[in-house]
N, C-alpha and C positions, 0 to 999 in steps of 0.2 A: 421660486422656492430657493432659499439660501441653504446649501447643503449642510453646513456645520452648525446651524442653529434651528433647523427645521424640527417641528414637533412630529410625534408619531403620526398624527392625523395628516399632516402635510405630506409626509413621506408616502403614506398609503394613497393619498390623492395623486402623488407623483407617479404611482404605478399606472394611473389611467391617463397620464398626460398625452397630448397629441405629439409631443416631441420624444422621439425614440431615445435620444441621449438622456433626457430627463428621467425617462422610465428606467433606463439602465442605472443611472446614478442613485435613484431612489432605492432600487433593489440592493445595490452595494452598501448604501448607508444602513439599510435595515439589517443586513447581515452583520455589519460592524457593531451595531448596537445590541444585537443578540436578544431582542425583546420577543418572547414567545408569542405575543399577540400578533406578530407579523406572519406566522406560518400560514394560516388559512388565506389571508390576502395574497401572499406570494404564490400559493398554489393556484388560486383563481387567476392571478395575473399571467401565470405561465400558460394556462389553458387558452387564453385569448391572444397571447403575444405572438407577433409575426416577425419581429426583428431578431436576428440570430444573436447579436451581441447582448441584447437585453435578456434573451433566454438564458444565455450562459451566466449572466449576472444573477438572475433569479435562482438558478440551480446552485450557484456558489453560495448565495445567501442562505438557502435552505440547509446546506451542509454546515454552514457556520452557526446557524441557530441551534443545531444539535438536538432537534426534536424528531424522534422516529415516526411521528405522524406523517412526515413527508416521505417516508421510505417507500410505500407502495407506488406513489407517482414516480419517484426517482428510479425504482427498479424497472418500471414500465419504459421509461425513457432509455435506460441503459440497455435494455434488451431489444427494444423495438423501434426506436426512433431512426428515421432514415439518415439523419445527419451524424457522421462519425464524431464530430467535435462535441455535439450534445450528448452522445452516448458516453464519451469519455468524461465529460464534465459531471454527468450523473453518477458514474462509477466512482469518481473522486469524492463526490459529496457523500455517497453511501459509505465509503471508507472512513470519511470524517465522522460519520454516525456510528461506525463499527456495527453495522446492521447485520444481525445473525442470519437473516434470511437471504443475504446477498453473497454468501460464501462462494457459491458457484460462479457468480458474476466476477468476483475478485480473482478466482482461479483462472477462468476461461478468458476474461477480458483484461482485467487490471494487470495481472502478472505478465501478460503477453504484450502489453502496450509498448509502442515506440517511445512513449513519454516516460522518462525516468522518474519524474515526480509522482506519477500515478503508480508506477511499479513500487516505489518506496512506500507510498501511502497504503496501498493494498497489502503489502507485506506486513506493515504495522497493524493494520486492522485484523489480519488473519492471526497474528500473534495475540492480540487482545481477546479474540474470540476463541483462542486455544483450538484452532481448527485442525484437527488431526488429519483430516482428509486432504489438507493442503500441504502436507509435509514434503511430498515429492516435488511439488512446484517450488516450494521455498528452498529446498536443497539445490534445485536448479538455479535459483537466483543468487546463490553463493558465487556463481561464475559470472554474474552480471558485469557489464563493462563499467558501470557506475559504482564507485566505492560506497556511496551513501545507500544505494540499494542493497549491496552486499551486507552492509552493517545492519540495515533494517531487517533483512532476512535472518541474519544471525540472531538478533535479539528476539525475533518472532519465534524462532525454533527453540530458544531457551524457555519460552513460555508454554510450549506444547509438550505433551507426554514424552518423557525421555526415551522410553522403550521404542516408541514409534519412530522417533528421530534416529536412534541408533540402528534400527532395522533398515531404514532407508539409506543411511550412510553406508552400511555394509553392502546392501544390494547394489548401490552405485559403484562402490570400490571393486566389487567382484565382476561387474559388467564392463567398466571402463575407468580410465584415470580421470581424476579431477583436473581441471585447468589450474594453472599455477596461481591465478588470482583467488582461487577458492581455498587453497590449502590452509593458510593460516586461520581462516575463519572456521574450517573444520577442526583444526587443532584447538582453537579456543572453545568450541562446543564440547569436544571430547575431554579436554583437560578439566572441565568443571564437573565431570561426573566421577563418582567413586566406584562405579560398577566395573566388574571384570570385562564386560563386553566393550566398554569404552577403552580400557587399557589394551585389550587385544587389537582394537581398531587402530589405536595409536602405534602399536608395534608393527602392524601391517604397513602403515605409512613409512615408518622408519626403515623397513626392510626393502623398500622399493629399489630395484636395481638401477633404474634410470632416474636421473635428476628431474625434479619437478620444475626447476628453474633454469633459465638459460645461462645465468651467471653463477659461478661457483660459490661466491660468498653468500648469495641468497640461499642456495641449497644448504650450505653449512649452517646458516641461521635457522632454517627450518628444522634441521636435524637436532640442533641444540635445543630448540623450543620443545620438540617432541620428547627428547631425552629427559628434559627437566620435569616433565609431567609424569614420567613412568616411575 
């Protein structure tokens, strides 16, 4: 099978090849082509596949195809499979699908993953789904070590009910201080709101007696940003 000129039928046959590399590459190419006719054959291929790399490729392809018919199988893998890599791969595919029945998987597994790409993907999916029950976890991701994850969480929170987001920010501020990496993201969220609640929270940030940053110029920059929004 020549990968770049293979017909759909040849690729589907490739899923049954005796060569595990050929099965893997057939799945990858089917994902790239995004032909919805490949969903059922890929699901069947996963049920009989024993090679881990080929399984990962099949899961990836199902996410790329964007058909939620694959979601039940992917949810089962994400929740129950003994292999952690396959569980994470399935969670990533579900995030790609923005599957509304996977919100708890995103919260409990995706947002907690060591894999920053998965944390970013699940944050985006939670935003697309306007998942209000994920607000606490998304606010927590504003402190993530990876800037791209923080940005994805910020964008997700913009898509969720504003009142719920402001309540969680207030709860967090009253309980403990945000890490320095989170502050400008919090300011960005609050500054886009016209509500009195947001203005009050911005004032609370400005009144902090201790600097949020180790370097004075960064603290001054924060205070200027807050003052400009009030």
